[in-house]
N, C-alpha and C positions, 0 to 999 in steps of 0.2 A: 366287584372287588372280592378277591379270595379271602374268605374269612379266616383261613388257616395260615395265611401269610401276612404278616403285619409290615407295612412300609415304615420302618423305623426312622428314616430320615424325616418323613412327614411328621411322625409322632414326636420326635425330638424338637422339631420346629414348633409344634403346637405347645410343647412344654415351655419353651423359651417364651412364646407369646403369653402363656398363662402367667409366667413370671414377670413379664414386661407390664402386664396390666397393673400388678401390684407395685412394681418398681416405679412406673410413671406416676401412679396415683400418690404414692407415699413420698415422692420428691417434694410435694407442696409444703408440708409443715416445716421440715428442716430448712429448706431454702427461704421460707417465710421469716425465719429468724434473722436472715441476712437483710432482707428488705425492711424489716422493722426498724433497723438502725439508720436507714438511708435519710438524708436531708429532706425535710418536708413530711416524712412519716414518723420518724423519731420516737419509736416505742409503742406505736398504736397496734394493739392486738387485732383490731378489726381489719386494718389494712394488711397486717401480716397474714391473716387468713384468707385474704382476697384471692390469692392464687389457687387455694384449695377450692374456694367458692366457684371460681371460673371453670375449674376442671369438672366439678359435679354439675354445674349449670348445663353443661352440654347434654347431659342425660335427659334433661327436661325436653330438649328439642329433638334428641336423636333416638330416644327409647323405642318408640313405635316405628319410626321410619327405618330403623335398623332391621327390624323384623320383615318389613316390606322389601328391603334391599336384598335380604337373604332369599326370599321367595322369588323375586324378579331375576336376580343375577346368579344365584347359586352360591355355595360355600367358598369355592376358590377365588372367584372374582370379588366377592365381598370382603374376604380376608386380605386379599392384595390391596383393595381400596383402603381398608382400615390401617394396614401397615404403612402405606404411603402416606396417609394423613398423620400417623404418629411420627414418622420421620420429619414431616414438615413442622409439626408442633414442637418437637424437641429442638429443631434447628432454629426455630423462631425464638425459643427461650435462650438459646446460645447467643443469638443475635442481640439480645437485651443486654449483654455484657459488652457488646462491641459498638452499637449504635446509640446516638443521642445521649451519650454518657456526659453527665454535668448539666444538661439542659433540663428545663422544668416546664410542666404543663399543668395548669390549674393548681399551682403550688406543690405539685408532686413530681418526683423524678420522671422525665419523659420516657426513659428506657424501662420504667416499671410497667407502663402500659403495653410495651412490646412484650414483656414477660407475661402479663395477664392474657394477651392474645395467644401466645404460645400454650399457656395452660388451657385455654378454652379449646384450641385446636386439638390438643392431646386428649381432652375429654371426649370429643367426638370419636377419636380413635379407640379409646379403651371401651367405650360404650358399644361400638360395633363389634369389637373383639370379644367382649363378654357375651354377646348374642351368638357368636358362631363357634367359639373355641370349644365350649362344652359338648355340643352335639357333634362337632367334627372329630373330637377325640373318641367319642363313643363310636362313630362310624368307622374310624380307622382301626378300632379294636374289633370290628365285626359285630358290635352290639352285645347284648347279654352281659354275662359276668365279666368277660374280658374287656368290653367297652367301658363298663362301669369302673373296672380297676384302673384303667388309664385316666378316667376323669378324676378319681380319687388321688392318684399320683400327681396329676396336674395341679389339683387343689393344694396339695402339700407343697409343691414347688412355689405356688402362688404365695402361700403363707411364709415360706422361707425368705422369698424376696422382700416381703413386707418387714420381716425381721432385720434383714441385712441393709436395706436402703437408708433408714435413719442413722444406723451405725456408721456406714460408709461416708455419708454426707457430713455427719458430725465429726468424724475423724479428720476429714479434709478441712473443715472450718476451723476446728480447735476452739478458739475463743473469739466471740463475736464483739466487734467494736464498730464505731462509725466509719472506720476505714475498711471494714470487710466488704468485699464486692462479689457480685455474682460469678465473676470469672474464677473465684476460689474453688468452685465446684465444676469447672470445665471438664475435668477428667470424667466425672460421672455423666455429663452430657455427651461427651465423645463416645463413651461405652454405649449408651442408649442409642445414639445415632447409628453406630456400627452394627449393633444387633438388629435394629430395624432394617437397615440397608441389606445386611446378609440374608435376613429372613425373606425379604421381598425377592431377592435373586433366587433363593432356594425354592420358594414357592412356585416361581415361574416354570421350573423344570420338573416339578413333582407331578407324575401322572395321577389323576384323580377322577374317579367315577362319581358323578353327582347323584345323590339320592333324590327321589321324587319329593317335590314340595307340595304340601297340602294347600288348596286354594280355599280361602275362606272370605265371605263377604259380610260376615257378622259385624255390625257396628260396635264400637267400643262401649257406647252408652247402654247397650243391651246387658253388659256385665254388671252395671250398677244396681240391678235388681237383686243381686246376691249380697245381702248385708255383711255376711262374715268376710266376703272378699274386699268390700269397701273398708271395713275396719282393719283388715290385713294390710291393704295398700297404705293406710295411715301408719300402721305399725312398722312397715318396712321403711317408710320415709323417715320415721323417728329413729329406728334401729340403726340405719347407716349413719345418721348424725351422731349417734351415741358411739358407734364403733370408731368413728374418725375423730370425734371431739374429745374423747377421753385421752388418748395418747398425744394428739396434736396440741392441745392446751397444756398438757403436762410438759411437753417439750419446751414450749415457750416459758412456762413457770420456772423450770429448773435452770434454763439458760439465763434467766434474769435474776434468780435469787441465790444460786449456789455460791457466787462470788469467788470461784476458783479460776485458775488460768485456762483450764480446759473445760470450762462449763458446758459449752455447746457439744463437745465430744461425749461428756458424761451424760447429758440430756438425751443425746441421740441413742446411746446404748440402753438407757433405761426405757425409753419409748420403744425401742426395738424389742426389748424383753416382753413388752405387752403382746406384740405380734407372734413372738415365739410361743407364748402361752396359748394364743389362739390356735396355732398349729397343733399344740399338744391337745387342746380341747376337742378339736375336730377329729384327731386321731382316736381319742378315747370314745367319742360319740359314735364313730363308725362301728364300734364293737357292741355298744349298749342299745343302739336305736332299734334293734330287732326285738328287744324285750321291754324297753321303757318308751312310752308314747311321746310323741312330739309335744302334747299339751303338758305332760308331767316335766319334761326337760325344760320347756320354756318358762313354766311357773317357777321352778326351783332356781333357774339361773337368773331370771329377772329379779326375783325376790332377794337373792344373795347379792346381786350387783347393786341394788338399792342400799343395802346395809353397808357394803364396802365403800360406796361413794360418799355417803353420809358420814361414815367414820373417817374417811380421808379428809373431809372438810374441816374436821376439828382436831387433827393430829399433826399439823405442820410444824408445830414446835417440838415434836419428839423426833429424834434421829434414829436411823438404823443403817445397817450396811447392806450394799447390793454389789454384785459383780459388774465391773465395767472394763472397757478396753480403750487403750490410748495407743497412738502410733509410737510414742516415745517409750513407754514402759510395758506394753502388752496388757495382759489381763491382771486385774487386781480388784481390791475392794474399795469402795468409796462411800463416804458418809452422806446420806440423803435423808430428807424428811420421810417419816413413816408414811406420810401421805402418798408419796411416790410408789411405795411398795403395795399399798392398798389398791391404788388406781391401776397398777400393772396387773394385779391379780384379777381384775375385771376382765382381762383378756380370756380367761378360762370361761367366763360367763357369756361373753359376746360371741364366742367361737360357734356356738350352736344355734344362735338366734336366727340367722338368715334362713337356714334350712328348715327349722321348725315353724317359723312364721310362714314361709313359702308353702310348706306341706299343709298346714292348717287352713290357710286361705284358699287353696285351690281344691279343697275337699268338695266332691260333688259337682264339679264344673264340667267333667267329661270332655266332649269335643271342643270346648271353649278354652281349655287349658293353655294352648299356645298363644292365644290372643291376650289372655290374662297375664302370661309371662312377660309379654311386651309392655303391659301396663306397669308391672313391677319394676322393670328396667328403667322406665321413666321416673319412678319414685326414688331411685337412687340419688336423685337430685338433693335429697335430704342431707346427704353427706357434705354438702356445701352450705346449706342454710343453717343448721344447728351450730356447727363450729363457728360460723360468722356471728351468729347471735351470741354465742358464748364469749367470743372475743370482745364484742360490744359491751356486754355486761362486765367483763374483767376490766375494760377501760374505765367504766363508770364507778366500779366498786373495787373488787379484788378478784384474783385468780380463783380462790376458793369459793367465793360467793357465786361465781359463774357456773359452778358445777350443779347449782340448783336447776339449771336448764336440763342437764343430764338426768337428774332425779325425776323431774316431771315426766320426761320421755319414757324413762324406765317404768314409772307407775302406770302409764298408759299401756305399755307392753304387757305388764303383769295383768292388768284388766283384760286385755285381749286374750291372754292365755286362759284366764279363768271364765270369762263371760263372752267376750266379743267373737271368739272363734267358733262358737256353736253354730252349726249350719242352719242358716235361715234364708228363705227366699222371700223378698218383699212382695 
């Protein structure tokens, strides 16, 4: 491939895929507010988070195989497979609003299980895409600074879609009642299916020179001798749960407690602001990372996040104003608990955690870095486990009590930054 000539059609396609990773992943929480009200579920936060759980559960099964697929079939075929699986997953979610409506299974809506299947299939897609999009963008840029620049732009688009998704879904839902159904967000699913289908067609006709793939026979268990890597894998598991659990549970909390006609729309915008601040945090970190170490950044942000979450748990009776958007009146200010603002600010903290944990964990691994990366992808599964646990705690106690789950996870991440990340070989 000519390093001086960029295939912009391919680049833009990868940008869309980068966005679709975030778009599909962040559908789960706002759509979960609909399923929460369905007969048989009726307000259960645990079941409301189950779609998110199924999405991330796929990473547990696909994290390492995704890397093997990339080695065996190359970037283009693996990407085509991921896009095809994504289209199938979104279509299955669409079918959940068309099939078995009104029927029940084990006391739950039968079409809810169709939706969960769709979320699980989508999880396979985004896991594979996460494995290929970053290196593919770097390759399309010719490597070096230009390749890294394209990756950073892709990451920004990913955060942007994370911001817009809950806002868009919340605007379509408006107010959630027992009569709200999954078909209320069909427009979002149509858009997702259209983008996946168009991307698949475009990829078929893009000329692409495959890079050489490294062949490695190192067993995964070999990596377990690196203590800092093992601690880092646990930290990544907890971090993704924190990243998803904070805004996901906040969305549920505001939808249930605001008591306004457009509560779901307001909740979607507030949750979307969290992802917007993550975008800002990543942008800022790209400038300071050359001077401030990963350990320092992770220590500061995890410590600050602990303070913000604990403060949020005890300030729900204090109100403040936050900018929101509605279809009827456009942008304006809405009264929300101070809790919401403090949790949204955590987005600035979580924005740098993935990169810093990843960097500290892979220190000193050399040629085993690629295999360790696949292990990290498997642990993204934590984004399903912690929010589900948080939902269960919220059902048994209260929304604010459930945030102790987040605090415990953040305390471990702080320990990893201070102690667990020191390079040690067992």
